[in-house]
Residue frames relative to the residue before (quaternion, step in Angstrom):
aa qw qx qy qz dx dy dz
X 1.0000 0.0000 0.0000 0.0000 0.00 0.00 0.00
X 0.2748 -0.7727 0.5582 0.1257 3.54 -0.81 1.09
X 0.2409 -0.7754 0.5716 0.1186 3.53 -0.80 1.05
X 0.2107 -0.7788 0.5828 0.0972 3.56 -0.70 1.11
X 0.1998 -0.7928 0.5691 0.0873 3.52 -0.61 1.15
X 0.3298 -0.7378 0.5574 0.1904 3.53 -0.88 0.94
X 0.5687 -0.5722 0.4552 0.3767 3.53 -1.20 0.47
X 0.4622 -0.6876 0.4870 0.2765 3.50 -0.99 0.82
X 0.4935 -0.6490 0.4776 0.3274 3.60 -1.06 0.57
X 0.5568 -0.5959 0.4601 0.3510 3.54 -1.19 0.54
X 0.3450 -0.7533 0.5275 0.1877 3.54 -0.94 0.87
X 0.5163 -0.6127 0.4821 0.3544 3.60 -1.08 0.60
X 0.3774 -0.7528 0.4998 0.2027 3.56 -0.84 0.97
X 0.7812 0.0426 -0.0077 0.6227 3.59 1.08 -0.73
X 0.5658 -0.5757 0.4595 0.3705 3.55 -1.30 0.14
X 0.6295 -0.5536 0.3912 0.3797 3.55 -1.22 0.45
X 0.6155 0.5534 -0.3543 0.4352 3.59 1.08 -0.63
X 0.6216 0.5516 -0.3462 0.4352 3.58 1.09 -0.65
X 0.6522 0.5059 -0.3170 0.4671 3.58 1.03 -0.76
X 0.6736 0.5270 -0.3054 0.4187 3.59 1.01 -0.74
X 0.5415 0.6270 -0.4115 0.3799 3.59 1.18 -0.27
X 0.4477 -0.6792 0.5148 0.2707 3.56 -1.06 0.79
X 0.5189 -0.6406 0.4544 0.3375 3.61 -1.02 0.69
X 0.6090 -0.5545 0.3963 0.4057 3.62 -1.12 0.42
X 0.5622 -0.6350 0.4165 0.3276 3.53 -1.06 0.75
X 0.0282 0.7917 -0.6069 0.0636 3.54 -0.77 1.14
X 0.7671 0.2622 -0.1677 0.5610 3.60 1.26 0.19
X 0.6272 -0.5567 0.4051 0.3642 3.52 -1.31 -0.30
X 0.7741 0.2367 -0.1198 0.5747 3.61 1.17 -0.55
X 0.2582 -0.7659 0.5725 0.1376 3.56 -0.92 0.97
X 0.2392 -0.7669 0.5857 0.1077 3.58 -0.77 1.11
X 0.2958 -0.7906 0.5126 0.1573 3.58 -0.39 1.27
X 0.6080 0.5665 -0.3673 0.4177 3.62 1.12 -0.49
X 0.7726 0.2984 -0.1521 0.5394 3.59 0.95 -0.94
X 0.3652 -0.7702 0.4597 0.2493 3.60 1.31 0.01
X 0.6404 0.4674 -0.3566 0.4942 3.58 0.85 1.00
X 0.5431 -0.6195 0.4750 0.3094 3.51 -1.33 0.37
X 0.1302 -0.7782 0.6121 0.0520 3.55 -1.15 0.73
X 0.7614 0.3887 -0.2830 0.4349 3.52 -1.24 0.53
X 0.6107 0.5576 -0.3607 0.4314 3.58 1.21 0.26
X 0.7321 -0.3650 0.3129 0.4826 3.51 -1.22 -0.52
X 0.3283 -0.7745 0.5085 0.1837 3.57 -0.44 1.22
X 0.6365 0.5416 -0.3337 0.4361 3.57 1.03 -0.73
X 0.6209 0.5365 -0.3464 0.4545 3.58 1.09 -0.65
X 0.6300 0.5206 -0.3337 0.4699 3.57 1.08 -0.66
X 0.6493 0.5208 -0.3238 0.4497 3.58 1.00 -0.76
X 0.6845 0.4867 -0.2877 0.4602 3.59 1.09 -0.64
X 0.5338 0.6303 -0.4044 0.3927 3.61 1.28 -0.07
X 0.3902 -0.7361 0.5056 0.2244 3.57 -0.75 1.04
X 0.5547 -0.6218 0.4446 0.3285 3.56 -1.09 0.77
X 0.4895 -0.6941 0.4567 0.2646 3.56 -1.10 0.77
X 0.8055 0.1441 -0.0765 0.5697 3.57 1.12 -0.48
X 0.1308 -0.7685 0.6185 0.0987 3.52 -1.33 0.22
X 0.4362 -0.7110 0.4936 0.2462 3.56 -0.92 0.95
X 0.1276 -0.7492 0.6464 0.0680 3.52 -1.13 0.79
X 0.3342 -0.7931 0.4735 0.1873 3.56 -0.17 1.33
X 0.6770 0.5109 -0.3076 0.4314 3.58 0.84 -0.88
X 0.7569 0.3818 -0.2028 0.4901 3.59 1.05 -0.67
X 0.7695 0.4125 -0.2036 0.4431 3.60 0.92 -0.88
X 0.6089 0.5881 -0.3748 0.3779 3.64 1.04 -0.57
X 0.2401 0.7431 -0.5969 0.1841 3.54 -1.22 0.66
X 0.6438 -0.5306 0.3732 0.4059 3.55 -1.28 0.03
X 0.1270 -0.7640 0.6302 0.0541 3.53 -1.24 0.69
X 0.7165 -0.4084 0.3195 0.4666 3.57 -1.25 -0.18
X 0.6069 0.5824 -0.3511 0.4114 3.58 1.17 -0.51
X 0.5658 0.6093 -0.3977 0.3879 3.62 1.15 -0.39
X 0.6811 0.4712 -0.2939 0.4771 3.59 1.16 -0.41
X 0.6712 0.4325 -0.2845 0.5306 3.59 1.28 -0.02
X 0.3572 -0.7437 0.5238 0.2119 3.58 -0.66 1.10
X 0.7887 0.3046 -0.2397 0.4771 3.54 -1.06 0.77
X 0.3886 0.7291 -0.4857 0.2856 3.59 1.18 0.33
X 0.4011 -0.7043 0.5380 0.2314 3.53 -1.20 0.64
X 0.5604 -0.6026 0.4580 0.3361 3.55 -1.32 0.24
X 0.5318 -0.6548 0.4494 0.2939 3.52 -1.15 0.71
X 0.3969 -0.7272 0.5162 0.2174 3.56 -0.77 1.10
X 0.6596 0.4970 -0.3094 0.4713 3.58 1.00 -0.78
X 0.6024 0.5443 -0.3589 0.4605 3.59 1.11 -0.59
X 0.6459 0.5151 -0.3224 0.4621 3.61 0.98 -0.81
X 0.7117 0.4220 -0.2511 0.5024 3.57 1.09 -0.67
X 0.4931 -0.6825 0.4187 0.3403 3.61 1.26 -0.07
X 0.6262 0.5613 -0.3148 0.4401 3.59 1.17 0.49
X 0.4312 0.7001 -0.4778 0.3092 3.64 1.06 0.51
X 0.2273 -0.8096 0.5258 0.1279 3.64 -0.65 1.04
X 0.5856 0.6397 -0.3593 0.3446 3.62 1.21 -0.27
X 0.2380 -0.7937 0.5312 0.1769 3.59 0.95 -0.70
X 0.8444 -0.0897 0.0920 0.5200 3.58 -0.85 -1.02
X 0.6486 0.5229 -0.3220 0.4497 3.63 1.17 -0.38
X 0.4632 0.6891 -0.4477 0.3319 3.60 1.23 0.01
X 0.4123 -0.7190 0.5147 0.2195 3.55 -1.11 0.77
X 0.6690 0.4262 -0.3021 0.5287 3.59 1.26 0.28
X 0.6129 -0.5901 0.3969 0.3444 3.56 -1.24 0.45
X 0.1871 -0.7689 0.6057 0.0840 3.53 -1.06 0.88
X 0.5802 0.5150 -0.4288 0.4629 3.56 0.37 1.28
X 0.6262 -0.5366 0.4062 0.3936 3.53 -1.32 0.02
X 0.5115 -0.6152 0.4842 0.3542 3.62 -1.10 0.53
X 0.2024 -0.7756 0.5898 0.0978 3.53 -1.18 0.70
X 0.6981 -0.4656 0.3363 0.4276 3.56 -1.30 0.03
X 0.6524 0.5236 -0.3181 0.4462 3.59 1.18 -0.48
X 0.5759 0.5752 -0.3876 0.4328 3.62 1.22 -0.17
X 0.0408 -0.8092 0.5847 -0.0415 3.57 -0.25 1.34
X 0.0388 -0.8125 0.5802 -0.0408 3.56 -0.56 1.21
X 0.6123 -0.5389 0.4243 0.3933 3.54 -1.27 0.34
X 0.5293 -0.6659 0.4130 0.3252 3.62 -0.97 0.70
X 0.6693 0.5119 -0.3106 0.4400 3.61 1.17 -0.34
X 0.7152 0.3261 -0.2509 0.5651 3.63 1.25 0.18
X 0.4266 -0.6752 0.5290 0.2869 3.56 -1.23 0.42
X 0.7422 -0.4180 0.2712 0.4481 3.59 -1.27 -0.05
X 0.6771 0.4737 -0.2903 0.4826 3.60 1.21 -0.36
X 0.5695 -0.6316 0.3645 0.3794 3.60 1.28 0.12
X 0.4902 0.6560 -0.4395 0.3691 3.60 1.22 0.23
X 0.4976 -0.6734 0.4642 0.2888 3.56 -0.98 0.85
X 0.3315 -0.7222 0.5748 0.1950 3.53 -1.03 0.88
X 0.3627 -0.7161 0.5580 0.2104 3.54 -1.33 0.29
X 0.6488 -0.5370 0.3697 0.3924 3.55 -1.28 0.25
X 0.7989 0.1532 -0.0832 0.5756 3.59 1.13 -0.56
X 0.5486 -0.6070 0.4643 0.3392 3.54 -1.30 0.32
X 0.5730 -0.5533 0.4711 0.3790 3.54 -1.28 0.30
X 0.6606 -0.5183 0.3607 0.4060 3.55 -1.23 0.36
X 0.7346 0.3834 -0.2322 0.5093 3.59 1.06 -0.68
X 0.4555 -0.7127 0.4174 0.3322 3.62 1.34 0.24
X 0.4715 0.6413 -0.4692 0.3824 3.58 1.08 0.69
X 0.5888 0.6154 -0.4044 0.3332 3.54 -1.22 -0.47
X 0.7841 -0.3518 0.2541 0.4437 3.51 -1.35 -0.33
X 0.5159 -0.6291 0.4380 0.3824 3.59 0.90 -0.86
X 0.5106 -0.6379 0.4983 0.2898 3.53 -1.36 -0.17
X 0.3700 -0.7205 0.5423 0.2235 3.54 -1.17 0.66
X 0.4905 0.6818 -0.4247 0.3379 3.60 1.24 0.06
X 0.8001 0.0413 -0.0402 0.5972 3.61 1.13 -0.44
X 0.4863 -0.6505 0.5026 0.2961 3.54 -1.24 0.53
X 0.0675 -0.8117 0.5798 -0.0188 3.56 -0.53 1.23
X 0.0609 -0.8196 0.5695 -0.0155 3.55 -0.61 1.18
X 0.6411 0.5251 -0.3034 0.4703 3.59 1.32 0.05
X 0.1511 -0.7700 0.6158 0.0714 3.56 -0.96 0.93
X 0.3432 -0.7182 0.5769 0.1832 3.53 -1.19 0.75
X 0.1021 -0.7886 0.6056 0.0299 3.58 -0.87 0.97
X 0.0583 -0.8194 0.5701 -0.0124 3.55 -0.58 1.17
X 0.7834 0.3264 -0.2740 0.4525 3.56 -1.40 0.26
X 0.2811 0.7579 -0.5286 0.2591 3.56 0.90 0.97
X 0.3868 -0.6859 0.5661 0.2439 3.54 -1.06 0.83
X 0.2761 -0.8106 0.4993 0.1318 3.57 -0.27 1.32
X 0.0379 0.7597 -0.6466 0.0577 3.56 -0.97 1.01
X 0.7036 -0.4571 0.3234 0.4375 3.57 -1.28 0.02
X 0.7647 0.3101 -0.1714 0.5383 3.59 1.07 -0.69
X 0.1993 0.8268 -0.5090 0.1326 3.59 1.07 0.66
X 0.6256 0.5432 -0.3553 0.4327 3.63 1.00 -0.68
X 0.6547 0.4925 -0.3127 0.4806 3.59 0.98 -0.76
X 0.6399 0.5231 -0.3321 0.4545 3.60 1.01 -0.75
X 0.6622 0.4962 -0.3064 0.4705 3.60 0.92 -0.89
X 0.6569 0.5110 -0.3147 0.4565 3.59 0.95 -0.84
X 0.6672 0.5109 -0.3113 0.4438 3.59 0.96 -0.82
X 0.7071 0.4578 -0.2789 0.4611 3.59 0.90 -0.82
X 0.7558 0.3991 -0.2266 0.4671 3.61 0.87 -0.85
X 0.5616 0.5858 -0.4011 0.4249 3.61 1.18 -0.22
X 0.5234 0.6446 -0.4050 0.3828 3.58 1.24 -0.25
X 0.7420 0.4350 -0.2196 0.4605 3.61 1.14 -0.59
X 0.8021 -0.1942 0.0976 0.5562 3.59 1.20 0.23
X 0.6566 -0.5103 0.3864 0.3990 3.53 -1.35 0.17
X 0.2580 -0.7854 0.5524 0.1072 3.55 -0.80 1.08
X 0.3652 -0.7278 0.5438 0.2028 3.54 -1.03 0.87
X 0.7751 -0.1966 0.1418 0.5835 3.59 0.87 -0.90
X 0.2029 -0.7543 0.6165 0.0992 3.54 -1.32 0.54
X 0.0330 -0.7811 0.6235 0.0013 3.55 -0.99 0.89
X 0.0944 -0.7992 0.5936 0.0019 3.58 -0.74 1.12
X 0.1819 -0.7528 0.6251 0.0967 3.56 -0.93 0.98
X 0.2681 -0.8120 0.4982 0.1435 3.56 -0.09 1.29
X 0.6483 0.5445 -0.3287 0.4185 3.59 0.98 -0.75
X 0.7557 0.3560 -0.1919 0.5151 3.59 1.13 -0.61
X 0.4098 -0.7357 0.4574 0.2856 3.59 1.20 -0.24
X 0.5750 0.5488 -0.3900 0.4648 3.59 1.07 0.75
X 0.1338 -0.7711 0.6182 0.0730 3.53 -1.31 0.38
X 0.2118 -0.7405 0.6256 0.1241 3.53 -1.32 0.50
X 0.0713 -0.7945 0.6030 -0.0084 3.55 -0.73 1.12
X 0.1255 -0.7932 0.5952 0.0274 3.56 -0.73 1.14
X 0.2231 -0.7803 0.5748 0.1045 3.57 -0.74 1.10
X 0.5985 -0.5614 0.4311 0.3752 3.53 -1.27 0.38
X 0.7816 0.2168 -0.1096 0.5745 3.59 1.00 -0.83
X 0.5314 -0.6382 0.4592 0.3153 3.54 -1.06 0.75
X 0.6043 0.5752 -0.3596 0.4180 3.59 1.06 -0.69
X 0.6604 0.4946 -0.3134 0.4701 3.59 0.99 -0.74
X 0.6161 0.5278 -0.3486 0.4694 3.59 1.10 -0.60
X 0.6420 0.5111 -0.3255 0.4699 3.60 1.01 -0.75
X 0.6557 0.4990 -0.3086 0.4751 3.57 1.01 -0.79
X 0.6774 0.4980 -0.3005 0.4503 3.61 0.89 -0.89
X 0.6041 0.5680 -0.3619 0.4260 3.59 1.04 -0.68
X 0.7087 0.4262 -0.2580 0.4995 3.60 0.96 -0.80
X 0.6656 0.5237 -0.3127 0.4300 3.58 1.00 -0.76
X 0.7672 0.3554 -0.1872 0.5000 3.61 1.05 -0.72
X 0.4173 0.7029 -0.4822 0.3149 3.62 1.20 0.15
X 0.8481 0.0466 -0.0921 0.5197 3.58 -0.87 1.07
X 0.4635 0.6570 -0.4632 0.3728 3.59 1.15 0.57
X 0.3658 -0.6977 0.5645 0.2466 3.56 -1.34 0.00
X 0.4352 -0.6604 0.5398 0.2882 3.54 -1.24 0.46
X 0.7919 -0.2187 0.1741 0.5429 3.61 -0.46 -1.11
X 0.6980 0.3839 -0.2595 0.5459 3.58 1.29 0.07
X 0.6492 -0.5470 0.3731 0.3744 3.59 -1.26 -0.07
X 0.3555 0.7330 -0.5133 0.2698 3.61 1.10 0.45
X 0.3087 -0.7100 0.5992 0.2038 3.58 -1.27 0.48
X 0.3323 -0.7938 0.4798 0.1712 3.56 -0.35 1.28
X 0.2378 -0.7197 0.6362 0.1438 3.50 -1.23 0.67
X 0.0295 -0.8272 0.5592 -0.0466 3.58 -0.10 1.33
X 0.0759 0.7883 -0.5985 0.1213 3.55 -0.68 1.16
X 0.5965 -0.5187 0.4529 0.4123 3.53 -1.35 0.03
X 0.4134 -0.7003 0.5265 0.2480 3.55 -1.05 0.77
X 0.4807 -0.6500 0.5049 0.3026 3.55 -1.09 0.70
X 0.6465 -0.5330 0.3729 0.3986 3.55 -1.26 0.37
X 0.4726 -0.6852 0.4831 0.2714 3.53 -0.93 0.97
X 0.3323 -0.7731 0.4993 0.2065 3.64 -0.63 1.03
X 0.4762 0.6746 -0.4454 0.3461 3.60 1.24 -0.14
X 0.4408 -0.7075 0.4734 0.2847 3.66 -0.70 0.99
X 0.6306 0.5302 -0.3470 0.4481 3.59 1.03 -0.64
X 0.6379 0.5142 -0.3281 0.4702 3.57 1.05 -0.70
X 0.6470 0.5069 -0.3221 0.4698 3.59 0.99 -0.77
X 0.6549 0.4968 -0.3160 0.4738 3.57 0.97 -0.81
X 0.6391 0.5204 -0.3292 0.4609 3.58 1.02 -0.73
X 0.6593 0.4965 -0.3106 0.4715 3.59 0.99 -0.77
X 0.6423 0.5078 -0.3277 0.4714 3.60 1.01 -0.77
X 0.6509 0.5028 -0.3196 0.4705 3.58 0.99 -0.75
X 0.6349 0.5271 -0.3352 0.4545 3.58 1.02 -0.72
X 0.6459 0.5091 -0.3210 0.4696 3.59 1.01 -0.79
X 0.6404 0.5154 -0.3254 0.4672 3.60 1.02 -0.75
X 0.6575 0.4968 -0.3111 0.4734 3.57 0.98 -0.79
X 0.6337 0.5227 -0.3289 0.4658 3.57 1.06 -0.70
X 0.6530 0.4909 -0.3121 0.4850 3.59 1.02 -0.76
X 0.6400 0.5178 -0.3288 0.4628 3.60 1.01 -0.75
X 0.6411 0.5142 -0.3271 0.4665 3.58 1.02 -0.73
X 0.6326 0.5172 -0.3339 0.4699 3.59 1.04 -0.69
X 0.6415 0.5061 -0.3249 0.4763 3.60 1.05 -0.72
X 0.6297 0.5347 -0.3406 0.4490 3.59 0.99 -0.75
X 0.6762 0.4835 -0.2999 0.4681 3.58 0.99 -0.73
X 0.6724 0.5076 -0.3009 0.4468 3.60 1.09 -0.62
X 0.7252 0.4191 -0.2430 0.4893 3.62 1.00 -0.76
X 0.5957 -0.5587 0.4252 0.3900 3.60 -1.20 0.43
X 0.6284 -0.5773 0.3761 0.3611 3.53 -1.18 0.59
X 0.6534 0.5213 -0.3368 0.4336 3.61 0.99 -0.73
X 0.6180 0.5293 -0.3469 0.4665 3.60 1.12 -0.61
X 0.6551 0.5064 -0.3117 0.4661 3.56 0.95 -0.86
X 0.6520 0.5152 -0.3212 0.4542 3.59 0.97 -0.80
X 0.6630 0.4946 -0.3098 0.4689 3.59 1.03 -0.74
X 0.6606 0.5060 -0.3147 0.4566 3.58 0.95 -0.84
X 0.7414 0.4051 -0.2239 0.4859 3.58 0.90 -0.90
X 0.5046 -0.6891 0.4073 0.3234 3.60 1.25 0.03
X 0.4594 0.6993 -0.4378 0.3289 3.58 1.19 0.44
X 0.6126 0.5158 -0.3504 0.4857 3.59 1.28 -0.20
X 0.3534 -0.7713 0.4734 0.2369 3.67 -0.36 1.10
X 0.6470 0.5266 -0.3359 0.4373 3.61 0.98 -0.74
X 0.6795 0.4674 -0.2960 0.4818 3.59 0.91 -0.89
X 0.6122 0.5474 -0.3501 0.4504 3.57 1.10 -0.61
X 0.6562 0.4921 -0.3094 0.4811 3.58 0.97 -0.81
X 0.6563 0.5080 -0.3129 0.4618 3.59 0.96 -0.87
X 0.6457 0.5134 -0.3170 0.4680 3.58 0.98 -0.81
X 0.6611 0.5164 -0.3175 0.4421 3.59 0.94 -0.81
X 0.6695 0.4841 -0.3027 0.4752 3.57 1.04 -0.75
X 0.7035 0.4790 -0.2786 0.4449 3.59 0.87 -0.93
X 0.7254 0.4490 -0.2537 0.4560 3.59 1.00 -0.76
X 0.5282 0.6243 -0.4286 0.3841 3.60 1.21 0.05
X 0.1647 -0.8313 0.5114 0.1423 3.61 1.21 -0.63
X 0.7291 -0.4513 0.2340 0.4583 3.56 0.99 0.87
X 0.6099 0.5289 -0.3608 0.4669 3.60 1.23 0.02
X 0.3773 -0.7559 0.4908 0.2132 3.54 -0.51 1.19
X 0.8269 0.2182 -0.1824 0.4852 3.54 -0.89 0.98
X 0.6345 0.5191 -0.3383 0.4620 3.60 1.26 0.02
X 0.0209 -0.7699 0.6378 0.0047 3.56 -1.12 0.74
X 0.3842 -0.7587 0.4819 0.2111 3.57 -0.52 1.20
X 0.4842 -0.6563 0.4862 0.3138 3.60 -1.03 0.69
X 0.7240 -0.4589 0.2943 0.4227 3.56 -1.29 0.21
X 0.6691 0.5171 -0.3236 0.4246 3.62 0.90 -0.83
X 0.6807 0.4355 -0.2880 0.5139 3.60 1.20 -0.40
X 0.6734 0.5127 -0.3073 0.4351 3.57 0.93 -0.87
X 0.7657 0.3291 -0.1815 0.5220 3.60 1.01 -0.78
X 0.3510 0.7512 -0.4957 0.2584 3.62 1.18 0.35
X 0.1999 -0.7662 0.6036 0.0929 3.54 -1.19 0.70
X 0.6213 0.5638 -0.3999 0.3689 3.58 -1.18 0.52
X 0.7317 -0.4505 0.2788 0.4288 3.59 -1.27 0.04
X 0.7234 0.4295 -0.2451 0.4818 3.60 1.10 -0.60
X 0.3874 0.7360 -0.4799 0.2792 3.57 1.23 0.19
X 0.4284 -0.6912 0.5203 0.2608 3.56 -0.94 0.88
X 0.6433 0.5078 -0.3153 0.4784 3.55 1.06 -0.74
X 0.4513 -0.7030 0.4629 0.2963 3.65 -0.64 0.96
X 0.6187 0.5508 -0.3599 0.4292 3.60 1.04 -0.62
X 0.6430 0.5352 -0.3270 0.4396 3.60 1.13 -0.49
X 0.6912 0.4544 -0.2795 0.4875 3.59 1.27 -0.30
X 0.4174 0.7193 -0.4692 0.2972 3.59 1.22 0.07
X 0.8142 0.2452 -0.1959 0.4884 3.54 -0.95 0.87
X 0.5871 0.5706 -0.3848 0.4262 3.62 1.23 0.07
X 0.0901 -0.7853 0.6124 0.0124 3.58 -0.90 1.00
X 0.3445 -0.7490 0.5309 0.1961 3.54 -0.71 1.09
X 0.4501 -0.6971 0.4769 0.2897 3.66 -0.79 0.91
X 0.5343 -0.6347 0.4429 0.3397 3.64 -1.05 0.69
X 0.3279 -0.7284 0.5738 0.1804 3.52 -1.18 0.72
X 0.0826 -0.8135 0.5755 -0.0144 3.62 -0.44 1.27
X 0.2564 -0.7933 0.5367 0.1300 3.57 -0.75 1.05
X 0.8361 0.1915 -0.0654 0.5098 3.59 0.54 -1.20
X 0.7028 0.4689 -0.2739 0.4595 3.56 1.06 -0.65
X 0.3371 -0.7048 0.5806 0.2292 3.54 -1.35 0.09
X 0.6404 -0.5472 0.3793 0.3829 3.51 -1.27 0.41
X 0.6217 0.5608 -0.3544 0.4163 3.58 1.08 -0.68
X 0.6458 0.5398 -0.3337 0.4245 3.61 1.04 -0.70
X 0.6608 0.5128 -0.3077 0.4536 3.57 1.17 -0.49
X 0.5931 0.5806 -0.3713 0.4163 3.56 1.20 -0.36
X 0.1957 -0.7691 0.6028 0.0827 3.55 -1.04 0.90
X 0.4868 -0.6595 0.4735 0.3222 3.64 -0.80 0.90
X 0.5789 -0.6215 0.4088 0.3339 3.53 -1.11 0.76
X 0.6546 0.5174 -0.3250 0.4452 3.60 0.96 -0.82
X 0.6653 0.4948 -0.3047 0.4687 3.58 0.97 -0.84
X 0.6381 0.5326 -0.3326 0.4457 3.56 1.05 -0.69
X 0.6455 0.5156 -0.3331 0.4544 3.58 1.06 -0.67
X 0.6784 0.5007 -0.3003 0.4460 3.62 1.06 -0.74
X 0.5900 0.5812 -0.3774 0.4143 3.58 1.12 -0.48
X 0.4843 -0.6580 0.4979 0.2908 3.49 -1.12 0.73
X 0.6451 -0.5097 0.3730 0.4300 3.58 -1.14 0.40
X 0.4797 -0.6924 0.4547 0.2893 3.57 -0.83 0.98
X 0.4264 -0.6811 0.5378 0.2552 3.48 -1.15 0.78
X 0.4591 -0.6981 0.4840 0.2601 3.52 -0.91 0.90
X 0.0278 0.7759 -0.6285 0.0469 3.55 -0.91 0.97
X 0.7954 -0.1747 0.0817 0.5746 3.51 0.40 1.21
X 0.8139 -0.2047 0.1680 0.5171 3.52 -0.96 -0.87
X 0.7691 0.2655 -0.1427 0.5636 3.62 0.99 -0.86
X 0.4788 -0.6490 0.5109 0.2976 3.56 -1.20 0.58
X 0.6679 -0.5036 0.3641 0.4095 3.58 -1.30 0.29
X 0.6464 0.5206 -0.3226 0.4551 3.60 0.97 -0.82
X 0.6447 0.5182 -0.3224 0.4603 3.57 1.03 -0.77
X 0.6638 0.4937 -0.3086 0.4695 3.58 0.97 -0.84
X 0.6426 0.5184 -0.3290 0.4582 3.60 1.03 -0.74
X 0.6557 0.5048 -0.3154 0.4645 3.57 0.99 -0.82
X 0.6590 0.5072 -0.3167 0.4562 3.56 0.99 -0.76
X 0.6659 0.4894 -0.3151 0.4666 3.59 0.98 -0.78
X 0.6452 0.5074 -0.3299 0.4664 3.61 1.05 -0.67
X 0.7119 0.4401 -0.2637 0.4795 3.61 0.99 -0.76
X 0.3088 -0.7779 0.4979 0.2273 3.60 1.28 -0.18
X 0.2152 0.7815 -0.5449 0.2145 3.54 0.79 1.08
X 0.0201 0.7862 -0.6162 0.0417 3.53 -0.90 0.95
X 0.3333 -0.7296 0.5643 0.1954 3.53 -0.99 0.82
X 0.2717 -0.7806 0.5457 0.1382 3.56 -0.58 1.16
X 0.4713 -0.6660 0.5023 0.2863 3.50 -1.10 0.68
X 0.5079 -0.6549 0.4682 0.3065 3.53 -1.05 0.74
X 0.4985 -0.6530 0.4665 0.3278 3.61 -0.97 0.75
X 0.5650 -0.6096 0.4400 0.3400 3.50 -1.15 0.69
X 0.3484 -0.7326 0.5510 0.1958 3.54 -0.96 0.91
X 0.4731 -0.7031 0.4563 0.2713 3.53 -0.82 1.03
X 0.7909 0.1757 -0.0715 0.5818 3.54 0.91 -0.98
X 0.5334 -0.6407 0.4534 0.3151 3.54 -1.07 0.72
X 0.2659 -0.7579 0.5766 0.1498 3.55 -1.14 0.77
X 0.4675 0.6942 -0.4314 0.3367 3.55 1.25 0.25
X 0.7706 -0.3733 0.2445 0.4550 3.56 -1.22 -0.23
X 0.7008 0.4406 -0.2718 0.4908 3.61 1.22 -0.39
X 0.2245 0.8154 -0.5102 0.1562 3.58 1.09 0.66
X 0.6998 0.4783 -0.2807 0.4503 3.61 1.06 -0.60
X 0.6481 0.5008 -0.3170 0.4782 3.56 1.26 -0.08
X 0.2236 -0.7993 0.5492 0.0979 3.61 -0.71 1.12
X 0.8061 0.0149 0.0302 0.5908 3.59 1.05 -0.64
X 0.4327 -0.6864 0.5258 0.2552 3.48 -1.28 0.55
X 0.5382 0.6379 -0.4039 0.3745 3.57 1.23 -0.13
X 0.4595 -0.6839 0.4970 0.2722 3.56 -1.03 0.73
X 0.5745 0.6154 -0.3764 0.3866 3.59 1.21 -0.34
X 0.6432 0.5465 -0.3258 0.4260 3.61 1.18 -0.45
X 0.5034 0.6621 -0.4372 0.3422 3.59 1.17 -0.14
């Protein structure tokens, strides 16, 4: 007998009374919309430790949002302060690779902006994909890299970690941007193994040219993987040359009777009248070249055409067609000789090895 286990419901992280409490006064004016103080010492607010912390292994579970496609993740769950549990209308789990969101919003459904804030905080920007978070005010120890990896690996798969011991900061790059957005909120104002209060912000763009090239290559690979999933497997195998039969057929068709030659993609898949590939010229009709006659002289009125008797066949053309052509003085001019070849061997001037 097979026992089917149901997913456990998400547990409430705090009580509802805890959420209703007003934050401690850190300014002169209380904003009821954002539930925080304004006009005070901003640095004092940054030094305030977070009241809760999310525990993925204990707090995650299904909610009402699991039955609705396109649901966002719970911001209070990431901060460890959601009192609803299974009744929450947002997801209580970590983002995965299958969670595809619009580029102008984050995983919590908040709108992004065109630029970052001056302090690199907030939601972020939709102008570039940022997967790296900056962690400041770290208590530096001998095993600080292991401590940072252990705490931040809880929020997703990490690509690389860089710790600057002299400055007490670290940079953590996640594989997915969604996990970086979740980790930024989950670790804000948290502590590692000591009583420090972390300053978690978005990292600025790396000025290293190698890092930029690596990021551009990663985006290209991600787009190529999306194309592979969208197209049928046989098309992908033919394009990548993994299908032996299509590879043999391509090699024979692209040689065009020249032994040892294989046309590149821009020649083999060319379209139009000058295409070397016969399939690229299908359906193309070259317009007639008229020297002395005009198009109006070739036109026959509809009424006159109905009164004419059916033309007598005289070979390929009828007598009426030959008479019309002789009256219009139509002649087909020969094409001028081309100095250089437009075929697949246009880049080759000689077959001799001495010309190299």
